VMD Tcl script that draws the C-alpha trace (Angstrom):
set ca {
  {-72.82 -24.41 17.89}
  {-73.02 -27.19 16.46}
  {-74.34 -28.20 12.92}
  {-77.99 -30.29 14.54}
  {-78.20 -27.43 17.03}
  {-78.22 -24.99 14.10}
  {-80.39 -26.83 11.78}
  {-83.04 -26.91 14.53}
  {-82.38 -23.20 15.33}
  {-83.23 -22.22 11.48}
  {-86.07 -24.99 11.13}
  {-87.57 -22.98 14.32}
  {-87.44 -19.23 12.45}
  {-88.62 -20.53 9.33}
  {-91.85 -21.96 10.92}
  {-92.52 -18.66 12.77}
  {-90.96 -16.91 9.94}
  {-94.00 -14.09 8.75}
  {-92.42 -13.83 5.05}
  {-93.67 -17.34 4.20}
  {-96.95 -15.57 3.32}
  {-96.43 -14.05 -0.34}
  {-97.36 -10.43 -0.17}
  {-97.84 -8.36 -2.89}
  {-95.66 -5.13 -3.39}
  {-96.94 -1.53 -4.11}
  {-95.95 0.85 -6.45}
  {-93.13 3.42 -5.21}
  {-93.32 6.99 -5.54}
  {-91.65 8.96 -8.18}
  {-89.36 9.78 -5.65}
  {-87.56 6.74 -4.67}
  {-87.13 5.97 -8.53}
  {-83.92 4.85 -9.67}
  {-82.18 3.87 -12.86}
  {-80.71 0.51 -13.82}
  {-77.09 0.54 -13.50}
  {-75.68 0.59 -16.54}
  {-71.94 2.67 -15.90}
  {-68.49 1.32 -16.83}
  {-67.64 1.73 -13.07}
  {-70.61 -0.39 -12.20}
  {-69.03 -3.44 -14.71}
  {-65.21 -2.89 -13.14}
  {-66.46 -3.10 -9.32}
  {-68.87 -5.74 -9.94}
  {-66.22 -7.74 -11.87}
  {-63.53 -6.26 -8.87}
  {-65.46 -8.49 -6.35}
  {-66.00 -11.83 -8.35}
  {-62.90 -12.01 -8.74}
  {-61.64 -11.76 -5.21}
  {-64.89 -13.78 -4.26}
  {-66.43 -11.41 -1.81}
  {-69.59 -10.86 -1.43}
  {-71.29 -7.42 -1.05}
  {-74.60 -6.20 0.84}
  {-75.21 -4.05 -2.50}
  {-76.09 -7.17 -3.93}
  {-77.65 -9.13 -1.79}
  {-79.94 -6.61 0.35}
  {-81.03 -5.22 -3.52}
  {-80.01 -1.93 -2.64}
  {-81.52 0.87 -4.96}
  {-78.12 3.37 -4.39}
  {-76.07 0.75 -5.95}
  {-75.27 2.13 -9.10}
  {-74.94 5.42 -7.64}
  {-72.15 4.11 -5.60}
  {-70.13 1.39 -8.21}
  {-70.06 3.90 -10.48}
  {-68.09 5.74 -8.06}
  {-66.70 2.56 -6.90}
  {-67.86 2.46 -3.12}
  {-68.74 -1.15 -2.55}
  {-69.75 -2.19 0.66}
  {-67.98 -5.72 1.68}
  {-70.47 -8.12 3.25}
  {-68.17 -10.52 4.80}
  {-68.34 -14.15 6.58}
  {-69.83 -15.44 3.33}
  {-73.48 -14.36 1.67}
  {-75.84 -16.60 3.32}
  {-77.11 -15.58 7.15}
  {-78.24 -18.11 9.74}
  {-81.46 -15.40 11.12}
  {-84.74 -14.93 8.53}
  {-85.58 -11.14 9.30}
  {-88.95 -10.26 7.07}
  {-87.44 -7.44 5.80}
  {-83.85 -8.50 4.68}
  {-83.39 -10.31 0.75}
  {-80.38 -11.61 1.71}
  {-80.56 -15.67 1.59}
  {-81.01 -17.71 4.82}
  {-79.67 -21.48 5.63}
  {-76.26 -23.18 6.46}
  {-73.01 -20.77 5.77}
  {-70.43 -22.33 4.11}
  {-66.97 -22.26 6.38}
  {-65.24 -18.99 7.03}
  {-62.98 -17.90 4.16}
  {-59.53 -17.17 5.98}
  {-58.25 -15.34 2.48}
  {-61.35 -13.23 2.88}
  {-59.27 -10.08 5.01}
  {-56.54 -10.03 2.94}
  {-59.23 -10.21 -0.57}
  {-60.90 -7.20 1.33}
  {-57.60 -5.46 1.50}
  {-57.40 -5.57 -2.03}
  {-60.31 -4.37 -2.74}
  {-59.93 -1.25 -0.88}
  {-56.55 -0.96 -2.91}
  {-57.84 -1.23 -5.99}
  {-60.54 1.00 -5.37}
  {-58.64 3.71 -4.16}
  {-61.05 4.22 -1.15}
  {-60.57 6.49 1.10}
  {-63.07 4.92 3.59}
  {-64.47 1.52 3.69}
  {-67.96 -0.18 5.20}
  {-67.57 -3.58 6.06}
  {-70.44 -5.55 6.97}
  {-71.65 -8.96 7.47}
  {-74.47 -11.81 7.78}
  {-75.63 -12.61 11.16}
  {-73.54 -16.49 12.24}
  {-75.07 -17.46 15.33}
  {-73.12 -21.40 14.29}
  {-69.90 -19.08 15.09}
  {-68.75 -19.05 19.22}
  {-68.04 -15.71 18.90}
  {-70.52 -14.76 16.39}
  {-67.69 -13.95 13.63}
  {-65.85 -11.46 15.53}
  {-62.37 -12.11 15.19}
  {-62.93 -11.98 11.68}
  {-64.07 -8.58 11.50}
  {-60.69 -7.82 13.71}
  {-58.75 -9.95 10.59}
  {-60.61 -7.57 7.93}
  {-59.40 -4.61 10.23}
  {-55.77 -5.60 10.60}
  {-55.53 -6.48 7.42}
  {-56.93 -2.77 6.34}
  {-54.57 -1.12 8.83}
  {-51.57 -3.22 7.46}
  {-52.49 -2.66 3.52}
  {-54.34 0.63 3.31}
  {-53.30 2.74 6.12}
  {-54.68 5.53 5.06}
  {-58.23 4.08 4.26}
  {-60.75 4.84 7.79}
  {-63.15 1.16 8.80}
  {-66.50 1.62 9.35}
  {-67.82 -1.87 10.72}
  {-71.70 -2.32 10.44}
  {-71.84 -5.52 12.47}
  {-74.64 -8.27 13.68}
  {-75.59 -8.11 17.35}
  {-73.63 -11.02 19.06}
  {-76.66 -11.81 20.14}
  {-75.80 -14.96 23.41}
  {-72.29 -14.44 22.34}
  {-69.56 -13.51 25.21}
  {-69.36 -9.51 25.51}
  {-64.97 -10.33 24.35}
  {-66.96 -10.77 20.84}
  {-67.66 -6.54 21.10}
  {-65.23 -6.17 23.09}
  {-62.23 -7.67 20.47}
  {-63.87 -5.46 17.41}
  {-63.49 -2.17 19.65}
  {-59.61 -3.27 20.54}
  {-58.79 -3.29 16.72}
  {-59.99 0.30 16.70}
  {-62.17 0.62 13.63}
  {-63.33 4.61 13.00}
  {-66.79 3.97 13.58}
  {-68.72 1.42 15.24}
  {-72.59 0.87 13.21}
  {-75.26 -1.44 14.41}
  {-78.43 -1.03 13.29}
  {-81.79 -1.20 15.87}
  {-83.53 -1.07 12.68}
  {-86.58 -0.97 13.29}
  {-89.13 0.48 16.52}
  {-89.61 -2.30 19.62}
  {-92.80 -3.21 18.34}
  {-92.44 -4.48 15.52}
  {-89.27 -6.52 16.38}
  {-91.17 -9.70 16.92}
  {-92.61 -9.62 13.27}
  {-89.88 -7.49 11.09}
  {-87.07 -8.77 13.00}
  {-87.47 -12.08 15.08}
  {-84.10 -13.25 15.56}
  {-83.04 -9.88 17.67}
  {-83.93 -8.57 20.54}
  {-84.40 -4.26 21.08}
  {-82.69 -3.72 23.78}
  {-79.85 -6.51 23.12}
  {-78.86 -3.79 20.45}
  {-79.06 -0.74 22.32}
  {-76.69 -2.40 25.05}
  {-73.95 -2.98 22.48}
  {-74.33 0.05 21.10}
  {-73.84 1.25 24.30}
  {-71.22 -0.93 25.12}
  {-68.96 0.28 22.37}
  {-68.98 3.74 23.22}
  {-67.94 2.58 27.44}
  {-65.34 0.90 25.84}
  {-63.68 3.33 23.47}
  {-65.50 6.75 23.54}
  {-63.56 8.43 20.96}
  {-64.59 5.06 18.36}
  {-67.90 7.36 16.64}
  {-70.87 4.97 16.59}
  {-73.74 4.91 14.31}
  {-77.31 2.98 14.07}
  {-80.18 3.55 11.64}
  {-84.25 2.71 11.68}
  {-85.70 2.06 8.65}
  {-89.84 3.75 7.90}
  {-93.19 3.04 6.44}
  {-92.95 -0.91 8.28}
  {-96.40 0.43 10.40}
  {-94.24 2.42 13.12}
  {-96.04 5.15 14.53}
  {-93.76 9.33 14.52}
  {-93.46 8.80 18.21}
  {-92.37 5.43 18.96}
  {-89.51 6.68 15.95}
  {-88.63 10.22 18.79}
  {-88.69 7.07 21.50}
  {-86.34 5.39 19.34}
  {-83.74 8.56 18.90}
  {-83.93 9.14 22.32}
  {-82.96 5.61 23.23}
  {-80.03 6.33 20.72}
  {-78.91 9.34 22.39}
  {-79.11 7.95 26.18}
  {-76.39 5.32 24.80}
  {-74.91 8.02 23.11}
  {-75.05 7.73 19.47}
  {-73.43 10.08 17.15}
  {-75.36 9.37 13.44}
  {-78.05 8.48 12.77}
  {-79.22 7.51 9.57}
  {-83.17 6.84 8.55}
  {-84.63 5.29 5.04}
  {-87.59 4.37 3.37}
  {-87.95 0.73 3.74}
  {-88.64 -1.09 0.34}
  {-90.13 -4.96 -0.43}
  {-87.63 -6.31 -1.84}
  {-89.61 -9.48 -2.46}
  {-93.28 -9.88 -2.64}
  {-92.56 -12.71 0.45}
  {-90.94 -10.44 2.51}
  {-92.51 -7.81 4.94}
  {-94.93 -4.99 3.04}
  {-94.84 -1.72 2.58}
  {-97.03 0.33 5.36}
  {-96.59 3.55 4.19}
  {-94.20 5.43 1.80}
  {-92.86 8.22 3.69}
  {-92.34 11.53 1.98}
  {-89.33 13.40 1.56}
  {-90.89 16.46 3.74}
  {-91.82 13.34 6.50}
  {-87.83 12.45 6.63}
  {-86.84 16.21 6.93}
  {-89.13 16.91 9.94}
  {-87.53 13.85 11.41}
  {-84.14 15.20 10.36}
  {-84.94 18.51 12.19}
  {-86.28 16.16 15.60}
  {-82.72 14.08 15.36}
  {-80.56 17.18 15.11}
  {-82.23 19.26 18.14}
  {-81.62 15.63 19.83}
  {-78.00 16.29 20.05}
  {-76.81 13.57 17.22}
  {-73.56 14.48 15.81}
  {-75.09 13.87 12.43}
  {-78.01 12.85 10.70}
  {-78.65 11.55 7.39}
  {-82.66 11.29 6.74}
  {-84.29 10.65 3.32}
  {-85.86 8.01 1.74}
  {-83.04 5.90 -0.73}
  {-80.79 6.58 2.98}
  {-79.00 3.31 3.71}
  {-76.15 2.90 6.39}
  {-73.31 2.63 4.22}
  {-75.05 5.28 1.24}
  {-72.31 8.21 1.30}
  {-70.88 6.59 4.52}
  {-67.51 8.60 3.67}
  {-68.33 11.74 3.13}
  {-70.98 11.38 6.43}
  {-67.89 10.68 8.01}
  {-65.49 13.58 7.17}
  {-68.55 15.38 8.54}
  {-69.41 13.70 11.35}
  {-65.34 14.22 12.28}
  {-65.89 18.06 11.65}
  {-69.04 18.27 13.30}
  {-67.58 16.47 16.90}
  {-64.36 19.00 16.28}
  {-66.12 21.62 16.72}
  {-68.37 21.11 19.07}
  {-64.89 20.05 21.59}
  {-64.21 23.66 20.44}
  {-67.13 25.31 21.60}
  {-67.25 23.47 25.28}
  {-63.48 24.66 25.72}
}
mol new
graphics top color blue
foreach p $ca { graphics top sphere $p radius 0.5 }
foreach p [lrange $ca 0 end-1] q [lrange $ca 1 end] { graphics top cylinder $p $q radius 0.2 }
display resetview
């Protein structure tokens, strides 16, 4: 996409962007309060990310679990820079014209995985609507670099929707065979125009379905936020849609307003409600469900991957 077209695209998004009107942040209930990160492990993880010129979604999206995860030296790397070509109302990642893709980034990611001693790594990215393939080639290069340098590390990717990009974009990533392919639906279809205006619900659903159709052995994963004004039956329908696409793993967490300029929290969903959602999701047939106020896509991802793999093996054994 030419620079002029991207500029017009971004300008158009800004004019209709629902985050432009500041909205006061609500007080958080006790069950989602977390301590400020101060550990030695946290500082060491931050120094490593800076030395390798790597961005993390932990920082850019203001994840509430950053203290816990970085203390354990678990970080979710965000490739393709730190600037997104979209402006979703829930997301704290900055929007604008991204820099050129860093050719050294794949090796830097592999170096970080090796130095952190990661058994499981999660790789995500900003949206790159300015690139012909949406950044798919960089995902492939990162997977290949990890396979070369840390072959025992299992790989989970969390990709954008590659909307309006050739099908070959997703096909190339699937062919690189990550262990887990994650793409978040984020919210219910009714809220897409205000919460995720640059995306389309059914396009995201088709992406997940496509991954499974191309390689059934790859685990698929998707997540939703609650507390944005969705109705419970709408959440149940999203679960059904995910299962129709053969999604293996559902994550659900509380939406938290990053700044007063972002969409407001309509409801702080109780832990008991999360437990009820999780029970319904398990009954619908997901291999694994993680649902709690602080659940995020990559939170405890390594442990969850081990559980998901064991659950699949148990199901296959039971079916014999």
